[in-house]
C-alpha positions as CSV (number, residue, x, y, z in Angstrom):
1,M,14.5,-4.5,-19.8
2,S,17.2,-1.9,-19.3
3,G,18.1,-2.7,-15.7
4,A,18.0,0.8,-14.7
5,N,16.8,0.1,-11.1
6,R,19.7,-2.4,-10.7
7,P,22.8,-0.7,-8.7
8,S,26.2,-0.8,-10.5
9,G,29.1,-2.4,-9.2
10,P,29.6,-5.3,-6.7
11,A,27.2,-6.1,-4.0
12,T,27.9,-4.4,-0.5
13,R,27.8,-6.4,2.7
14,K,24.7,-4.3,3.7
15,S,23.1,-5.3,0.6
16,L,23.8,-9.1,1.1
17,D,22.8,-9.0,4.5
18,L,19.6,-7.5,3.7
19,A,19.0,-9.9,0.8
20,D,19.7,-12.7,3.2
21,Q,17.2,-11.3,5.9
22,I,14.5,-11.0,3.3
23,E,15.0,-14.6,2.1
24,R,14.8,-15.9,5.7
25,D,11.5,-13.6,6.3
26,E,10.0,-15.2,3.0
27,L,10.9,-18.7,4.1
28,E,9.5,-18.2,7.6
29,N,6.4,-16.6,6.3
30,N,5.6,-19.3,3.6
31,L,6.8,-22.3,5.4
32,P,3.5,-23.0,7.4
33,D,1.6,-22.7,4.0
34,A,3.9,-25.5,2.5
35,L,3.4,-27.7,5.5
36,N,-0.2,-27.4,5.4
37,H,-0.8,-27.9,1.7
38,A,0.1,-31.2,0.7
39,D,0.6,-31.9,-3.1
40,E,-2.0,-34.2,-4.9
41,D,0.7,-36.7,-5.6
42,D,1.5,-37.0,-1.8
43,L,-2.1,-37.6,-1.0
44,D,-2.6,-41.0,-3.2
45,D,-2.0,-44.1,-1.4
46,E,-0.1,-45.7,-4.2
47,P,3.7,-45.0,-4.1
48,D,5.2,-43.6,-7.4
49,S,7.8,-46.2,-7.5
50,G,9.8,-48.9,-5.4
51,T,8.4,-50.9,-2.6
52,P,4.9,-50.2,-1.1
53,R,4.4,-48.1,1.9
54,R,4.0,-49.8,5.2
């Protein structure tokens, strides 16, 4: 890919702020999904290693 859509030069303060805001919005929007969908590994009763759970 040529990168034709990428700006040249260093990132501006405005572009950095926008990137931070987008990242925060994505985290806020995806966090409930992550909390409500446990991995299969988290659902088994046996611990992966170490001492048994109490």
